[in-house]
DRENLUMKOL-884445 format. One record per residue (C-alpha): x, y, z; residue number from 1. Coordinates in pm, whole numbers, m for minus. Layout:
BEGIN
{east: X, north: Y, up: Z, seq: NUM}
...
//
This chain:
BEGIN
{east: m1262, north: 5230, up: 2746, seq: 1}
{east: m1532, north: 5326, up: 3001, seq: 2}
{east: m1725, north: 5049, up: 3165, seq: 3}
{east: m2096, north: 5097, up: 3114, seq: 4}
{east: m2321, north: 4976, up: 3396, seq: 5}
{east: m2658, north: 4850, up: 3298, seq: 6}
{east: m2952, north: 4747, up: 3494, seq: 7}
{east: m3096, north: 4397, up: 3496, seq: 8}
{east: m3391, north: 4521, up: 3299, seq: 9}
{east: m3169, north: 4660, up: 3024, seq: 10}
{east: m2979, north: 4335, up: 3005, seq: 11}
{east: m3294, north: 4128, up: 2989, seq: 12}
{east: m3426, north: 4356, up: 2708, seq: 13}
{east: m3101, north: 4299, up: 2508, seq: 14}
{east: m3120, north: 3922, up: 2564, seq: 15}
{east: m3477, north: 3923, up: 2449, seq: 16}
{east: m3365, north: 4116, up: 2136, seq: 17}
{east: m3101, north: 3853, up: 2060, seq: 18}
{east: m3361, north: 3576, up: 2117, seq: 19}
{east: m3607, north: 3745, up: 1886, seq: 20}
{east: m3334, north: 3804, up: 1625, seq: 21}
{east: m3238, north: 3440, up: 1618, seq: 22}
{east: m3591, north: 3312, up: 1607, seq: 23}
{east: m3680, north: 3552, up: 1326, seq: 24}
{east: m3362, north: 3457, up: 1123, seq: 25}
{east: m3446, north: 3094, up: 1172, seq: 26}
{east: m3803, north: 3143, up: 1054, seq: 27}
{east: m3690, north: 3348, up: 761, seq: 28}
{east: m3483, north: 3055, up: 653, seq: 29}
{east: m3779, north: 2828, up: 694, seq: 30}
{east: m3614, north: 2581, up: 929, seq: 31}
{east: m3718, north: 2421, up: 1250, seq: 32}
{east: m3540, north: 2450, up: 1582, seq: 33}
{east: m3436, north: 2092, up: 1542, seq: 34}
{east: m3266, north: 2164, up: 1207, seq: 35}
{east: m3104, north: 2486, up: 1319, seq: 36}
{east: m2970, north: 2318, up: 1628, seq: 37}
{east: m2823, north: 2023, up: 1438, seq: 38}
{east: m2672, north: 2245, up: 1155, seq: 39}
{east: m2518, north: 2487, up: 1394, seq: 40}
{east: m2381, north: 2218, up: 1622, seq: 41}
{east: m2571, north: 2287, up: 1939, seq: 42}
{east: m2833, north: 2085, up: 2129, seq: 43}
{east: m3208, north: 2141, up: 2072, seq: 44}
{east: m3253, north: 2218, up: 2442, seq: 45}
{east: m2998, north: 2487, up: 2418, seq: 46}
{east: m3148, north: 2644, up: 2109, seq: 47}
{east: m3489, north: 2641, up: 2282, seq: 48}
{east: m3345, north: 2815, up: 2586, seq: 49}
{east: m3167, north: 3063, up: 2357, seq: 50}
{east: m3479, north: 3156, up: 2163, seq: 51}
{east: m3666, north: 3180, up: 2490, seq: 52}
{east: m3435, north: 3451, up: 2618, seq: 53}
{east: m3260, north: 3248, up: 2894, seq: 54}
{east: m2989, north: 3468, up: 3034, seq: 55}
{east: m2765, north: 3175, up: 3157, seq: 56}
{east: m2615, north: 3043, up: 2834, seq: 57}
{east: m2261, north: 2974, up: 2710, seq: 58}
{east: m2166, north: 3265, up: 2497, seq: 59}
{east: m1952, north: 3058, up: 2268, seq: 60}
{east: m2259, north: 2852, up: 2177, seq: 61}
{east: m2467, north: 3169, up: 2119, seq: 62}
{east: m2194, north: 3289, up: 1884, seq: 63}
{east: m2190, north: 2951, up: 1713, seq: 64}
{east: m2558, north: 2987, up: 1625, seq: 65}
{east: m2517, north: 3354, up: 1516, seq: 66}
{east: m2228, north: 3255, up: 1291, seq: 67}
{east: m2439, north: 2977, up: 1134, seq: 68}
{east: m2703, north: 3241, up: 1058, seq: 69}
{east: m2437, north: 3465, up: 909, seq: 70}
{east: m2493, north: 3724, up: 1181, seq: 71}
{east: m2266, north: 3903, up: 1423, seq: 72}
{east: m2332, north: 3994, up: 1781, seq: 73}
{east: m2098, north: 4286, up: 1782, seq: 74}
{east: m2090, north: 4589, up: 1551, seq: 75}
{east: m1816, north: 4577, up: 1283, seq: 76}
{east: m1621, north: 4850, up: 1455, seq: 77}
{east: m1555, north: 4628, up: 1753, seq: 78}
{east: m1428, north: 4324, up: 1548, seq: 79}
//
């Protein structure tokens, strides 16, 4: 598999997309950040950073929130 090099701008854009996706899914469900944080087992401060597009987050926790929203970070072909 070829390693793809991406610029910081590309990475930031993707992080922003994940942040937007999570925020949108949360709002579609009609829950607050507090509720989503509690139900998905992460702290409120972490969720706020996640939705804000912080690039220095623990991937395991990001995946934990995505799983709670019944969403996957990776395309099915890579699972």
